N, C-alpha and C positions, 0 to 999 in steps of 0.2 A: 428315266422316268418310272415310277412305280406303276404297275398295271393293276387294275382291280376289277372285279365283276361288277358291271353296272346293272341296277335293278331296273332302268328304262332308258330306251334311246329315242330321242326326239329330234328329227331333221327339219331344219326349216332352210329353204332356199328361196332365192331371189325371184322377183317377178320378171317375165320375159318381155320382150321390147316391141316387136311389130309383128304383124301377120306375115307369114312366110310360107316359102315352098321347101319340100324336102330335098335333101342332098343324098344322093345314092352313093352306094359303097365304092363304086369305081371312081367316081369324082373325088369323094373323101380321101381315098388311097392316093390319088395324085396330089391333093393339097398336103397330105401328110408328108409325102416324098420330097415335093418341093420345098417344104417347110424345114425338113429334117436336113436335107443337103445345103440349104441356105443358111441355117442358124447354128448347125453343130459342125464345127471345124473337123472333126474326125469322121464325118459322114458326106464329105463334099463329093465323093466319088459318085459318077452318074449312075452307078449300078448297084446303089444302096439296097440293100434286102429289106423290103417292107413287109410285115405280115399283121394281119388283124389278130389282135390279142383276145381270148375268152377272159371276161372280167368277172365272172361269177356273180354280178350284181345287175348288170345292164346289157343283155346279148340277145341276138335275134333281129326280126325286121322292126320290131317296135322299141328298139334300145333307146333311139333319141341321140345316141353318141356312137362314135368309133373309136377304138383305142389301137392304134398302130405301134408296132414295136420296130426298132432297128437293132443293130448290134450294140448300140451305145446309148439307148434312150428310149423313150416312147412319147407320144403326143396324142392328146384327146381332141377329136374332130367333132363339131357339131354338126347333127343331121338336119339342121335348120338353117337355112341360107340368111334368115334375118338376124342371126346370132353371129358373134365373132367365130370365124372359121376354126381358130384355135382357142379351145378353153383352158387348157393346160398342158404343160409339157415339162420334161425332166431330162437333164442330162445325166448320164451314169448307166445304170442297168436297165434292161427291158422291164415291162410290167409283167409280174408273175402272180396270178390270182391265188395260187397255193401260199405263197410268201407274203403277199400284200398285206399291210397292217388294216385293222378295222377302220381307222381313219381315212384310209386312201379309199377303201370300198365305200365308205360312207360319202366321201367327196363325189365318187363317180355315180353314186345313187341319186345324189343331190342333182347333178347335171342331168341324169335321166329323167327325172320328175320335172326339172324346170323346162327342159326342152319340149316334153311332151304334154305340158300344160298350157292353159290359154294365155294370151298374150295382151299386153298393154303398150302404149308407146312411151318411150323416153327420149329425151334429148340426146343428141350426139356429142361425144367429147372428142375433140381433136387430138390427133396424134403429135408426137414431137420427134426430134432427133435422138438417137441413141445416147445414152450415157453410161459407160462401163461402171460397175460398182466401185465405189470410192473407198469403201472400207477394207483394208487387207488382212485385219485380224480375224481370227476365228476362236474367239474366247467363249468360256462358258460360267457356270455357277458353282462347280465342285471343285474338288482338288486339282490343281494347287491355288486356285483362285481363292477359295475361301479359308485358308490356313491361318489367317488372322482375324477371321470373323468369330463372333461368340459361338462356342461348342461346336466349331466347325460347321455351323448351318450354312446353307446355300448363301450365295451372295446377294441374291435377288436380281430379277431381270431388269429392273430400273438401274441398278448399279452397274450390272455387266454392259448395258446399252450405253450408259453415260461414259464408263470407262473406255470403251472402244471408240466412242467419238473423241474423247479427250486424247487418245492415243493418235488418232488422226491428225489431230491439230498439234500434238505434241505440246501441250499447254495445260497448265502452268510449268514452268521451267524447274520448279522444286522437285520433279519427280525424274527419276532415273529412265527416261524413255528409251534412251540408246541400249539400255541392258534388257530391256523386256523383248520377248519373242512374239511373233505373230500367232503362234499357237503352242499349245503345251499338252502334255499327257498327264494323267494323274499322279504318276509317280516321280513327276519333276521336283527338284529340290534345288538349293543354292540361290544365288544371288538374283537370276532371272525371276525365278518363282516367289522369291521374296519381293521383288519390286512390283510385280503385278498384284500380289496379294495385299500389299500396303495400299495401293491405289484403290483396290475393291473397297477395303475396309474403311478407308478414308471417304469414299463416296458414300458407302452405306451410312455411316455416323452423320455425315451432312445432310441426307435426305430422310433421316429418322426411320431408319430401316427397322422394321419389326420382324425380328430374326425368329424363324420356327424351322422344326426339323424337317418338313416337308417342303416347304418353300417359304422365302422371306418376302415380305410385303413393304412397299412403299408407293407414294402418289407421284405421278409425274409432274404435277404442280410445284411439288417440293424440289424435284430434280431442276426444273427451270430456274427456281430461286436461288439453289445451290450453285449452280453454274454461273448466274450473275454475280453473287455477292460472297461466295465462298472461293470460287476457283478462278475469278477474274475475267470472266467473258463478257461481251458487250450487252450493251442495253437493248441491242436487236434481238437478243435472246428472249423469246416470249412463248407462253403457253397458250394454244389455241384450240378449239374444240369444233368437231365435223358439223354439228347442227347450225352454225352460222353461216355455212357455205352451200352452194349448190354442188352437184356432182362435178360440174364443169370448172367452177372456181376452186374446188378442193384439189382437183387434179393439177390445175395451173399453180396453185400455190406450192405443193409439195414440188413439182418439176422445176420451178423457178429456184427453190432452194438448191436443187441438185446443179442447175445451171451455175450458181454462185459458189459451187464447190463446197456447199453446206450439208452434210448428211442430217437427216431429220430423225429425231428420236420419236417414235409413235407409240402409243397405247391403245388398247381397244378390249372390247368385252365381246364373249361368246356366251349364249345360253346352252347349259349342259343339263343333263337329267338330275344333276346334284345342284345345281343353282348357276349364278353367274360366274365366270371364270375370266379374269383379265391378265393381259401380258403386255410387256414392254419390249420394243424390238426397233430396229433401224431400217429406215427407207434410204438406200444408197446407190440406186442405179434405175435405169429406165431402157426399155426397148419396145418398139412397136412391130406388130406381125399382123398382117392382113387387116390394116385400119383400125387395130385395137391396141391400146397402150397398156404395158405391164411394167409394174415397179419391181425393182430387185429389193428382197428383204434379207437382212442378217437377223436371224432369230435369236442369236446369242446361245447357241447349241453346239458349239465347237465347229461350225460350218455345216452341220447337218441341217437338212431341210431347206437350207438357203436356196433361193430361187427366184423365178420371176412369177408375180401374181396380178391378177386384176386387184386393184385397190379396195373394190366392194366384197371381194371375196379372198380375204387373206387366210388360207386354210392349208397349213402346212402338212406335208405328207407324213412325216413322223414328228412326234412331240415328246419333249423330255422335260427337265426339271421346270416346273412352273407352268408347264403348258397343258392346257386342257380344252382345247376349242371344240365346239360342237361341229356338225357338218356345215353350218352357216359360216363358220371361220370367225375371224375376229372383225365382225363386219358392222358392229354398230357400237355407240358410245366411243366413236374414234376420237382421239385427241393427239396433239403433237407439240413438241418444242421445236421451234423454227429459230432462224436467225442465229444459230449457234457458230460464233467465231471470237476468237480472242479480242478483248477491248484494248484499244491503243493506250488508254489510261484506265485502270481498274475503277469500277464504280464505288461511290461511298456506300459502305454496308448500311442497310436499312431493312425495314419490312413494309411491305405493300399489302394493301386490302386488295380484294378481288371485287370485280362488278360483274353481276350477271345481265345487266340490262342498262341500256341508256336510250331513251326515246323522247320525241317530243309530244308533249300532252296536247291532245285535240288536234293532231298533225293534219294540215291541209294537204300536204304533199307537193302543192304547187304554190309558189308565192309570187305577186308581181309587185313592181313599185313603178312609179312614174318617171323615175331619173336615175342613172347610175351613180349619181351623187347622193342619193339616198339609201338608207338602210331598208330592208324588208321589214315587214311587220314583225313585232317582238315576239319570241317564242320562249316556252318554259320547257326546261328539260328535267325529266324524271330518271333517276338512277338509282342504285342501291349500294351499299357499302357492307362488304362481307369479311370479317376478320377471321381468315380461314387457314392460314399457313401455321406450320409448326415453328417453334415449340408452342405448345398450348398456353397462351399468355393473354391477359386482358390488355388492350392498347388504346392510346387516345390518338385518334387521327385527324388531320385535316383532309377536307375533300373539295374537289373543284371540277370544272369542265373548261375545255381549252379548244380552240379552232386551231387545226393543223392543216398543212398541205403536205402529204405523206409524213415524213418524220420532222418537218420544219414548222416550229411554233410560230403562228401568226398572232395570236391574243389568247391570254387567260380571260375567259368571260364570266366566270362567277366561281367562288369559293366559300367555304363556311369552315369554322371550328367546329367539329362533331360535338365537343363538351357544351357547345351552345344550344344545341337541338337534341341530343340524344337523352333519353329520359333520366333525370337526376344529374345529369352532367357528369356521370360515371365514365370510366374507360369502357370499351366495348369489350365484353367477354369473348372467348375463344369460340367461334362458329356463329357468333350472333350476327343478325342481318338487319340494317336500317335502310329505309328509303329516304332519298334526299330529293326536295323539290326545288329546284333552282329559282332564283330571281328572274323576271323577264330580261331576256337578252335580245340584243339588236346585232344583226350581221348584214354585211354587203356593201357598205359605203366604202368606196376606194379600192375595192377587191378586183383584180383582174378576172376575166372570165376563166372558168376551170372547175375541177373537183376539189373539194375540201372535205375535212373530217371533224366531227366534234367528238372528242375524247374525254374519259373520266381521268382525273389526276388524283394521285395519292401522296401524302407524306405524313411522317409521324410529327405529332404537334411538339413544336420547339425546334425542329429543324428547318432548314432554309430551302432545300431544293425539291421541287415537285418532280415526280415520276409518272409514268404511265401507271394506272391501275392494272392489276392482273386481269387478263381477258379483255381490256379494252381494245386490244389488237384486233379482236374479232367480233367485239359487241360494241356498236358505234352508229352514229348517225352520219350518211354521206350527203353532202350538198353539192349540187352542180348549178353553178351560175353561168348564166348566158345572157348578157345585157340586162334587161329587166324582169328577168324570169329566174327564178331559184327552185329547182325541184329536190325533193328529199327522199332518201331511201334509209330505212333502219334495218340493220344487220343484228342478228342473234338475240333478238329481244325474247329472252326467255319468260319475261312477265306475261307473254301470250300463250305460253304452254300450260297445258292443263296437267294436274298431277295424275290422273289415269288416262291413257290413250282411249280416244273414241272412235270406235269403228261401226259402221253398219254392215251386219252380215247378212248377205242375201241367200245364199245356200251353202250347204255343207254336205258333202258326198264321201261316205266312208266305205271303203273297200278292202279287201283281204280275207284270208281264211278264217280270221277270228280264233286262231289257236296261239297258245302260249309260245312265245319264242318267235313267231312269225309276224312280220310287219303289217300294221294297218296304215293304209294310205287315207289321209284327212285332206280332201280338196275343198277349200274355202274360197268362196266369191265374196268380196267385201269392199266397202269403200272407207278410204282413210278421211275422217272428219276432223283431224287432229294436226296441230302443229307440233313440232317441225316435220320435215320429211323423214321417211324411213321409221316411223313410230313403231315400236314393238307392240306384238300380240302374244298372249301367254295361254298355254294349255294347262289346265287344272285337272285333277282327277283323283277318284278314290282308289286307283288300282295299283298304288305303290306299296313295296314290301314293309318300308319303314313306318308308314302311318297306318297302314290297315284300311279296312272298307268303311270304317267309321268315319275317317278324317279325310280332308282333301289336301293334295299336295301340289305345289307348281312342278309340273313334269318338265316344262321346257317353254321355248319361245325364242323369238329373234325379231329383227327388224322387218317391217313389212315391204319395204322397197317402194312404196307409194308416196307421191307427193299429196299434200293436201287436196281433197276433192276427187283424187283419181280413184278409179275402180279397176280391180283385177282378181286374177286368181292366185291363191297361195296354196303351196301343198305341204302339209307337215306329214312326218312319218313317225309312228309311235309303235314300239315293239313291247307288248305286255309281258311281263315276267311272272304272272300269277293268272290263275283261273279264277272266273267269277263273272258277276253281273254287275258292271261298272258305269258310273256317270261320268262324263268328261264336259268341261266347262271351258268356253273361251272367254277370256278376260282381257281388259286393257291394263290390268294392275298385276304385278309380280308380287305384291304384298298380300293380297287376298283375293276372293273371288265372290265378294258379296254383291257386285252388280254384274251378273252375268250378261255378256253379250249373245251368247248362244250355248244350249245344252244338247247333247246327244246320248244315247245309251249304247252300249256294246257288251254282248254276252261272249266271254272269252272261256275256252276248254282246253284240255290237254293235260299231261303229266308235266309237273316242274317241281324239283326239289332245290333247296337253297342248302348250300354246304358251309358249315364252319369247321375249322381245323385246329386242334390243340396238339402239339408235339411235346413231349417231355424232355426236360433238360435241353431245351432249344434256346439259343441266344441269337438275335438277329444282329446282321453285320452291315457295315456301311454300304457294302455293294449289294444290299437288298436280300442276299441269301442268309442261311443260318448255319451256325455251328452246334453240334450235339456232343455232350460229353460222353464218352464211351463207346461201345461197339454195338448198342441196341438201339434201334429206331422204333419207338412206340408211342402210341398217342390215340386220340379219340376223334373220329369224325363224327359231326352232329348234323343230322339232315332235317330239315323242315320241309313239310308237305305243303306246298301252295297249289298244288294241281286241282283237278276236279274230280279225283276219285282216290280210294286208298292205294297205297303202294304196297305190293307184295311180291317182291322178286329179290335177286341178288343185288349187293352192292359190291364193286370190285375195287380193292385196293393194290395198286401196282407200284413197286419199287424197282426202278431201273438205275444201273451203275454207269455214271460217266466215266468213271476211271477204271470200272471194271466190267468190261462187256459181256462176261459171261453171268454177270448178276441181273437178273430180270424176272422178278417172282410177281405173279399176279394172283391174288388171293380173293376168292368170292364169299361174301358174307350173307346169309339168307337175313332179310329185313323186312319187317312189316311195320308201316306208318300209316296212321289214320288221317283222314283228309283234316288239315289244320293242325296237326300234331307234330311231334319231333321224336327222333329216336336217335341212340348213340351207337356207333359201330367203332368197336375197339381193335386196333391191330398191333402187331409186333413182328418186326424183323431183328433176327439175332445174328450174331457171328459177322458183322460187317467189318470192313477193313479200316483202321485208322487213317485219317488224311484223304480217304476217298470221299467223292461227292455223289450223291443220291438224289434222284428225282422222283417225288411222290405224286402220283396221279390216281384220281378218283372217278370212277365210272358208275352210273346208274343205268338200267334197262327199261325202255319202253317197248314192250313186246320183244320182237327180235332186234330192235335198233339200239345200239350203244349211244348213251348220252353222257358226254364229257362234263364234268362238274366243275374242275379247275383247270381246265386246258381247252385249247381249240384244235379239232381235228380238220386238217386240209384235205383238200380234193385228192391230192396226190399219196395220201395216207401218212404223210409227215404230220407232226404235231407243233403247234406254237404253245410254248409253256411260259409260266410266269416265275421269275427268278425267287420269289419268296417261297416256293415250293422246292428249292434245292436245298440239301443238308449235306454238311461236311462233317464226318465223325472225326472226334479228336480223342487222342489217348486219355483216359482218365487218370487223374493225377491224386485224387482224393481230395482235392481242393475245389471249392465252389466260388463261382464269380459272384461279386456282391449285387444283391438284389435291390432295386429302388425301393420295394416296399418295406425295406427294413430300416428306414429312414430314422426312427426313434432308438434303434438298437446301439448299445455301448460298443465302443470300438477299442480293443486293446492291440498292442504290437506283440511280437513273438515272445517278448520279456515278461509280458503281463502288464506293461505300462498302459494305463487308460490314455487313449489319443482323441476322444471326442465322441461324436454320435455318427451314424452311418450317413447321414445327410451331409455331413462335411468331408467324406471320404475323398471327393475328389481334389480337395487342396492339400492331401497328404501324399508323401512319395509313394512311387510304384513299389508293390511288395506284398508279403504275406501279413494278414492281420486275422484277429479272432473275433468273431461276431457269434453271439448265442452259442458259445463253446464250441463253433465250428471254425476250421481255417478257411479263409477266403482270400482270393487274389484281388488285388487293386491294379488293374491294368488299362 
């Protein structure tokens, strides 16, 4: 995963559950020891060495958590007995604050603020029997998985998740399953690598993958349809969304899939400082500890970060290609593909519309009749038809509603040709939505007591077979008939949802040093007035580097974890990356802050420089490092002053040799930068060794304090660096690599014969060409 300097950090963590008593360190240590001995096979010895770790973010008597290490892992214990005792754990290496990634520290910080914040009550979710992880593959998105993808771009998290589940079922039989390996390394080639690469490329094509250099994107809804109609999976394969379920019923749904030996493909979003981030992954196992259930997640990152997580806090310790979860984890806009199993008879290929709601108009919720031989009073159903799946085509649908008992069709209640009611009788354009109002329907006569469901049906006009509309698996009306009484419950009625989330903000408390680079803790007491559960709230402000003080940017946000009508505390943490007087806005919308729920002001001071780096003759490599032609490394560091005072001190540029331990030069340059202005620092390191790698580090000064600008200095004086600042020197050949900005230049071969434009160079054989009277290499 490429690391980048973030301009803001916004952390959101969940509301806690009950009024509680503290857990002391001795009790927590015993809980940790019992857990580690009981759950980690390599630590079952009764004399397991348990030590409390220094986290660097949540320590001391008010930490709210305890992190205990053993020789083979660590466990996070809550200091609040109303919460699950075990908040997180990891098999493998002990926790080391000096080496822990920022994402891990963010998670511990989130637990700290969550445990120390005020509490509200939530319903208990029962635990279940253990299910060991079903998926044995540890696949990824880069080489060799992507060698058949366009431009060697990442396969996409959706494709990697789908491919692993398909390998689990080893279906369809058209793929060389027995040739494939359960794991690969990037240098693998041959039959096994080609087999998995073909699978990945085929899945990407069928889900309409949008291939990009950094990450490739596709929708889970298209993945579900591809499994059904392109790869021969059962009609039980359905796309569902979390907002149609309670916490308990969502837990039951996922667990029951695992009981049926069906791994679940899941997708979710997280709010980061740079916007919403989504990821697709696999739920494939379950275990309970201390009365709390944890689901096992295969993240699709070669097994890295695979572990057990609370389903409401899916926060991987490390993140790789396509991963960018904030500290709230992938905890909202959760969705899943369930029921994945090979079909006994492949489904006839078709295209379904989706429905976002189905409800009874003026629903009385309780209906009575005088005799079981009578129907209940007639009802009218409202539902919508949404032409959403790819490819982007206009389509003519028929729509209907039907009565089911689970998957058994009882009766088709009503149907309509959309051309008879859709404006102009035209086919529905892609992404178009239209509401259908059914004729009055009567239900009940002759039906035994029990539970029934009203589902929305879909078919393409001119075809014979009806099928469930997409999402009617989770958006439907349930009827319970008992003698002469019928009760109704509507699930997933998004027609009740408002476009902007509605909260009442009671109080906002802001604490912190109000210094650049140091977190502000924002404690909010609020009531959720909105459907559905876990409606998100968003933090806006004019403190971002990108927008400046004259514009407002959505800095972050996430799910409130409050049900409609509930009140509780929510804690946000924001780390300002510039100095100034700023206004912050809490809003129910991620699109704008035109309807503020609450505003507050903060004055931030301190030194802060933002760095931009340009190195001459540098070419980025697939492994995120760089190659430089020649034996001289030179370039320019551009520094922008976003602090609260002028900068007048030295800036140090250090070059350290990976392959040449004797090379460690640190050059200081006197630099003056006025407030709000920028300055260039030019550097040059000569006589470097070809093929050797060098790390470039830039440091500013704040008085006597060193301020790293492109790396992280750890507590033990080691550093965490970014691969994009690693440069390998190459022997200068007098030849240049082709630059993309020469797209209109004429290309000649070495004989002087014109071959085309530089934009066509990728289609030419490898070799030496002439562009603009210079020799260049096409490699």
